[in-house]
C-alpha positions as CSV (number, residue, x, y, z in Angstrom):
1,M,96.5,28.2,10.1
2,K,97.5,27.1,13.7
3,K,100.8,28.6,13.4
4,K,99.6,31.8,11.9
5,C,97.1,32.2,14.7
6,R,100.2,31.6,17.1
7,I,102.2,34.4,15.6
8,L,99.3,36.8,16.1
9,Q,99.0,36.0,19.4
10,I,102.8,36.5,20.1
11,M,102.6,39.8,18.1
12,M,99.6,41.3,20.2
13,Y,101.4,40.1,23.3
14,S,104.5,42.1,22.4
15,L,102.7,45.1,21.1
16,L,100.6,45.4,24.6
17,L,103.9,45.1,26.6
18,C,105.3,47.8,24.8
19,S,102.3,50.2,25.4
20,C,101.9,50.0,29.0
21,S,102.1,53.6,30.7
22,I,103.2,54.5,34.2
23,N,102.0,57.1,36.7
24,G,105.2,57.9,38.6
25,Q,103.9,60.4,41.1
26,Q,102.9,58.0,43.9
27,A,105.7,58.2,46.3
28,N,107.0,54.8,47.8
29,T,104.4,52.7,46.3
30,I,104.6,50.2,43.7
31,V,102.2,51.5,40.9
32,L,100.3,49.1,39.0
33,T,99.0,50.7,35.8
34,Q,98.1,48.0,33.5
35,R,97.1,44.1,33.6
36,F,96.7,41.7,30.5
37,T,96.7,38.0,29.8
38,A,98.8,36.2,27.2
39,L,99.2,32.7,26.2
40,P,102.9,31.6,26.2
41,E,104.2,28.2,24.7
42,T,102.9,26.4,27.9
43,M,99.3,27.5,26.9
44,E,99.0,28.6,30.7
45,E,97.6,32.0,31.3
46,V,100.0,34.5,33.1
47,V,99.4,38.1,34.1
48,V,101.9,40.9,33.1
49,E,102.2,43.9,35.0
50,R,104.5,47.1,34.4
51,V,105.4,48.3,37.9
52,A,107.4,51.4,39.1
53,E,109.2,51.2,42.5
54,E,110.4,54.4,44.2
55,T,113.4,54.9,46.4
56,I,113.7,58.1,48.5
57,L,117.3,59.1,48.3
58,S,117.1,62.3,50.5
59,E,114.4,64.1,52.3
60,Q,113.6,67.8,51.6
61,K,115.0,70.8,53.3
62,T,112.8,73.0,55.1
63,I,112.8,76.7,54.2
64,Y,111.2,79.5,56.7
65,T,110.0,82.7,55.5
66,K,108.0,85.8,56.8
67,K,104.7,86.9,55.6
68,E,105.0,90.0,53.5
69,T,101.6,91.5,54.2
70,P,100.5,92.8,57.4
71,L,99.1,90.5,60.2
72,A,95.4,89.8,60.4
73,S,93.6,89.6,63.5
74,G,94.8,86.4,65.3
75,E,98.1,86.0,63.6
76,K,101.3,85.6,65.4
77,S,104.6,86.8,63.9
78,W,106.3,83.6,65.9
79,I,103.4,81.1,64.4
80,A,104.7,79.4,61.2
81,K,102.2,77.7,59.0
82,E,103.2,75.3,56.1
83,I,102.3,76.5,52.9
84,D,104.3,73.9,50.7
85,S,105.1,70.3,52.0
86,G,107.7,70.0,49.2
87,S,109.0,66.6,48.1
88,P,112.1,64.4,48.7
89,E,114.8,63.5,46.1
90,K,113.7,60.0,44.9
91,E,114.7,57.4,42.2
92,I,112.2,55.5,40.2
93,K,112.8,52.2,38.6
94,Y,110.6,50.3,36.3
95,Y,109.8,46.7,36.1
96,N,107.9,44.2,34.0
97,V,106.7,41.3,36.7
98,V,105.0,38.1,35.5
99,Y,102.8,36.0,37.7
100,D,100.7,32.9,36.9
101,Y,97.1,32.3,37.1
102,E,97.4,31.9,41.2
103,G,99.2,35.1,41.4
104,N,102.6,33.8,42.0
105,E,105.6,35.8,40.8
106,L,107.3,34.2,37.8
107,S,109.6,37.0,36.9
108,K,110.5,40.5,37.4
109,T,112.7,42.1,34.7
110,H,114.3,45.6,35.1
111,I,113.5,47.7,32.3
112,L,116.7,49.5,31.2
113,G,117.1,53.2,30.2
114,E,114.0,54.1,32.0
115,D,114.9,54.9,35.2
116,L,114.3,58.5,36.4
117,L,115.6,60.6,39.3
118,V,113.3,63.3,40.7
119,P,115.2,66.0,42.6
120,S,113.7,67.2,45.6
121,S,111.8,70.7,46.4
122,P,111.9,72.4,49.8
123,R,109.4,72.4,52.2
124,I,108.2,75.9,52.9
125,R,107.0,77.3,56.2
126,Q,105.8,81.0,56.8
127,F,105.9,83.1,60.2
128,G,102.8,85.1,60.6
129,A,99.8,82.5,61.1
130,K,97.1,81.8,63.6
131,V,97.7,79.3,66.3
132,E,95.9,76.3,64.9
133,Q,96.7,72.4,65.1
134,G,99.5,71.6,62.6
135,T,101.4,74.8,63.1
136,F,105.0,75.5,64.4
137,F,107.1,77.9,66.5
138,N,110.8,77.8,67.8
139,P,110.3,77.9,71.6
140,S,112.6,79.9,74.0
141,F,112.7,77.5,76.8
142,S,113.0,78.2,80.6
143,R,112.6,75.9,83.6
144,Y,110.6,76.0,86.9
145,G,109.5,73.9,89.8
146,V,106.4,74.1,92.3
147,D,108.7,75.6,94.8
148,C,109.5,78.7,92.6
149,E,109.6,82.1,94.0
150,G,106.0,83.3,94.5
151,C,104.4,80.1,93.5
152,R,102.2,78.5,96.0
153,G,104.7,75.8,97.0
154,E,107.5,78.2,97.5
155,Y,107.9,77.0,101.2
156,T,106.0,73.8,101.2
157,G,107.0,72.2,98.1
158,V,103.1,71.3,97.2
159,G,101.1,73.4,94.6
160,N,99.3,73.1,91.7
161,T,98.9,74.4,88.0
162,A,96.8,77.3,86.6
163,I,94.0,74.5,86.1
164,G,94.3,72.6,89.4
165,I,96.5,69.6,88.4
166,K,98.4,68.9,91.9
167,M,102.2,68.9,91.9
168,D,104.3,67.8,94.8
169,V,108.1,67.7,95.1
170,N,108.2,64.5,96.9
171,K,105.1,62.6,95.3
172,G,105.3,63.6,91.8
173,V,102.4,64.6,89.8
174,M,98.6,63.7,90.5
175,Q,97.3,61.9,87.3
176,A,93.9,62.0,86.0
177,D,92.5,59.2,88.1
178,G,93.6,60.8,91.3
179,T,96.7,58.8,92.0
180,W,100.2,60.4,92.4
181,K,103.2,59.1,90.0
182,Q,106.7,60.2,90.8
183,G,108.3,62.4,88.0
184,I,107.4,65.7,86.3
185,T,104.7,64.2,83.8
186,W,101.1,64.3,83.6
187,E,99.4,61.2,81.9
188,G,102.6,60.5,79.7
189,Y,102.9,64.5,78.8
190,Y,105.9,66.5,79.9
191,I,104.2,69.8,81.6
192,V,104.7,73.4,80.2
193,A,103.5,76.9,80.8
194,A,102.8,78.6,77.5
195,D,101.4,81.9,76.1
196,K,97.7,82.6,76.8
197,S,97.0,82.3,73.0
198,I,97.8,78.6,73.2
199,P,95.0,77.1,75.0
200,F,95.3,74.7,78.2
201,C,95.7,71.2,77.5
202,S,97.0,71.8,73.9
203,I,99.8,69.2,73.1
204,L,103.0,70.1,71.8
205,K,105.6,67.9,69.8
206,I,109.2,69.2,70.6
207,S,112.0,68.4,68.4
208,N,115.6,69.3,67.9
209,H,115.9,70.0,71.7
210,N,118.8,69.8,74.1
211,Y,117.2,68.3,77.2
212,S,118.7,65.4,79.1
213,G,117.4,63.7,82.0
214,E,114.0,62.3,83.3
215,G,113.4,60.3,80.3
216,L,114.7,63.0,77.8
217,T,117.3,62.4,75.2
218,P,118.7,65.5,73.3
219,N,117.0,65.8,69.7
220,E,114.8,62.8,70.5
221,P,111.1,64.3,70.2
222,F,109.1,64.2,73.2
223,Y,105.4,65.4,74.0
224,A,104.4,68.1,76.1
225,I,100.8,69.5,77.5
226,V,100.0,73.0,78.4
227,L,99.1,73.1,81.8
228,D,100.2,76.4,83.4
229,R,100.6,80.0,82.6
230,G,103.1,82.6,83.8
231,G,103.3,86.3,84.2
232,A,106.5,86.4,82.1
233,I,105.6,83.5,79.8
234,K,104.7,85.4,76.6
235,N,104.7,84.6,72.5
236,N,107.0,81.7,72.0
237,R,108.2,81.1,75.5
238,L,107.6,78.0,77.2
239,D,108.4,77.3,80.7
240,F,109.4,73.9,81.4
241,Y,108.3,72.0,84.6
242,I,111.1,70.0,86.1
243,G,109.6,69.5,89.9
244,S,111.9,71.7,92.4
245,E,113.8,74.9,91.5
246,D,116.8,73.0,93.2
247,W,116.8,70.3,90.5
248,V,118.0,73.1,87.6
249,N,120.7,71.4,85.8
250,K,120.4,68.2,87.9
251,N,117.2,66.3,86.9
252,V,116.7,67.8,83.6
253,K,120.0,69.1,81.9
254,S,120.5,71.4,79.1
255,V,123.5,69.6,77.7
256,S,124.0,71.9,74.1
257,K,122.9,74.5,72.1
258,R,120.1,74.1,69.7
259,T,117.1,75.6,68.1
260,P,114.1,73.6,69.2
261,L,111.0,73.3,67.2
262,A,107.4,73.0,68.7
263,E,104.5,71.6,66.5
264,I,101.1,72.0,67.9
265,V,99.4,68.4,67.3
266,R,96.3,69.1,69.4
267,L,94.7,72.7,70.0
268,G,92.8,72.8,73.5
269,G,90.9,70.0,75.0
270,L,90.1,71.7,78.5
271,V,87.2,69.8,80.3
272,Y,85.3,70.6,83.7
273,K,84.9,67.7,86.0
274,K,83.2,67.5,89.4
275,K,86.4,67.9,91.0
276,G,87.7,70.8,88.8
277,Y,89.4,71.1,85.4
278,S,91.4,68.4,83.4
279,C,92.2,67.7,80.1
280,K,90.9,65.5,77.6
281,L,93.1,62.2,77.0
C-alpha cells in the first residue's frame, strides 16, 4: 500500500511539472508562474518553479513620421511625440528550478526545445505635436557669448540672461545661491536660448551631438536649461551659451557632423524670488 501511495505521489509530481505555464511578455525579468511542493525520496519538502529568462539581443530602431492631418492649435511641425514605444529583439529561455524548504536553489534545468526568439518592432515618433514633457525635436545649434554684438555685455563682458541670471566672461555664471562659478553652466546645466514656445527653465536632454570641451564629449548626452531668448532663435533652433564670442571653436568645439536630438525632460519651472526670477531646482 505504501508503495502504491509513493507511485501516486510521483505521478502527481510529474503531471504538475508538465502542466506549468509561462507568461513571456515581461521583459528583462524572471517570470515565476507556478509553485508547488513535492515529496522526493528524501521526504524533504522542495519547491519547483518554472521560470523564463529574457535576454535583449538588440534595441529597436526609431522611425520618424509626419502627422498626416492638419496641425491643431499649439502643435508644432518640428516637435515629435512618441506614439509607439516598440520593443527590442529578445531571446526567451525556460528553466525548471528546484529550491529546498529554506529557499536555497538545488538545481536549474534548461527546458530544451522551448526557447523563443521575439523579433523587434520599431519605436515610432510622429512630428506635429504640442510642446510637452517627453516630446522630441532635432535642434539646429548656434553658439553665443555674453559679449555678443548687440548684447548687454558686448563691451564689458558682463551681462545676464533673459530671466536675469548673471554671466561674466571672467567670473563665469552666478549660481542660485548668489555665488559665482567658473565655466558656462548654471547649477550643472548648460545654458541655451530657445524658441518662446519652450518655457523658461525647461530642461532638455541633448544626445547624438558633436560638441567637445567644457565637460562635453561628442555623442555623450548632456542636460541644458532654457534661460535665454533671441530674436533669431525660432522653432527648433537652440543658441548654446559658451561664455565669450572669442571662444567659438576654442572652448566648445564642433568636431563632427551629426543630427542632434533634444528631449524635453521638464517643461517650465520659472519661479519668482525676492531678488528676481530663477528656476526650480
